[in-house]
Wavefront OBJ file of the C-alpha trace (Angstrom):
o trace
v -47.759 221.871 113.578
v -44.616 223.807 114.755
v -42.178 220.982 113.118
v -44.034 221.318 109.784
v -44.047 225.063 109.911
v -40.359 225.281 110.895
v -39.668 222.940 107.922
v -41.372 225.526 105.499
v -40.072 228.707 107.184
v -43.569 229.471 108.645
v -45.119 229.628 105.093
v -48.471 228.609 106.457
v -50.334 230.802 103.710
v -49.262 228.130 101.054
v -51.769 225.609 101.834
v -50.597 222.793 99.837
v -46.981 223.083 100.818
v -48.215 223.300 104.475
v -50.335 220.065 104.337
v -47.475 218.345 102.420
v -45.047 219.212 105.368
v -47.555 218.009 108.027
v -47.878 214.714 106.323
v -44.007 214.371 105.793
v -43.008 215.411 109.255
v -41.894 212.733 111.803
v -42.152 213.704 115.296
v -39.309 212.069 117.628
v -38.271 211.934 121.182
v -41.957 212.184 122.437
v -41.909 210.634 125.985
v -44.797 208.192 125.424
v -45.030 207.701 122.186
v -41.397 207.595 120.956
v -41.936 208.380 117.328
v -45.047 209.384 115.591
v -45.385 209.715 111.743
v -48.600 209.933 109.454
v -49.751 207.523 107.101
v -50.904 208.654 103.395
v -54.337 208.867 104.795
v -53.198 211.518 107.662
v -53.598 208.784 110.494
v -50.946 208.417 113.074
v -48.566 205.290 113.114
v -46.965 204.696 116.451
v -45.858 202.295 118.878
v -48.866 201.107 121.252
v -48.137 199.437 124.544
v -50.140 196.638 126.099
v -50.331 196.856 129.748
v -51.625 194.809 132.713
v -52.882 196.106 135.999
v -50.721 194.774 138.883
v -50.503 195.690 142.518
v -47.056 196.885 143.553
v -45.283 196.235 146.932
v -47.171 199.170 148.509
v -50.578 197.447 147.464
v -51.227 200.128 144.880
v -52.268 199.053 141.207
v -50.225 200.131 138.401
v -50.395 199.795 134.673
v -47.294 197.619 133.774
v -46.278 197.344 130.189
v -46.216 193.573 129.044
v -45.913 193.944 125.256
v -45.088 196.477 122.559
v -46.694 196.563 118.993
v -44.342 198.605 116.652
v -45.702 200.883 114.479
v -49.323 200.316 114.674
v -51.520 201.617 111.881
v -55.283 202.496 111.937
v -56.146 199.970 109.275
v -54.568 197.034 111.064
v -54.474 194.103 108.688
v -56.809 195.519 106.148
v -56.037 196.889 102.641
v -55.906 200.744 103.090
v -57.727 201.502 99.990
v -60.536 199.151 100.750
v -60.709 200.487 104.486
v -61.236 204.023 103.359
v -63.911 203.343 101.102
v -66.175 201.820 103.846
v -68.880 203.920 105.321
v -68.301 205.122 108.820
v -68.484 202.877 111.799
v -71.890 203.239 113.158
v -74.708 201.054 115.140
v -75.782 199.812 111.482
v -72.288 199.382 110.006
v -69.875 197.264 112.280
v -67.063 197.304 110.050
v -65.562 195.382 106.971
v -64.814 191.728 107.121
v -61.336 190.618 106.841
l 1 2 3 4 5 6 7 8 9 10 11 12 13 14 15 16 17 18 19 20 21 22 23 24 25 26 27 28 29 30 31 32 33 34 35 36 37 38 39 40 41 42 43 44 45 46 47 48 49 50 51 52 53 54 55 56 57 58 59 60 61 62 63 64 65 66 67 68 69 70 71 72 73 74 75 76 77 78 79 80 81 82 83 84 85 86 87 88 89 90 91 92 93 94 95 96 97 98
């Protein structure tokens, strides 16, 4: 929010300008996530790390990164327009078929 407000000189009262600024803001230099930006639907796009629990030399268990998925999106391999039209995930709706 602070980054988006800085871009528009703090003019949060202009709702449309503020929302547009939030959607276009790209956060960089975040320790765990590196770069975060939003897709056209306001969902975050960022790198995801797959980790494996391993025992270290001291016998303690640690999460060790074993793979990195770059720029993961909420809809994965689905068409975003079709995905956003589906009902919310629930007990009676378990997701669309690919």
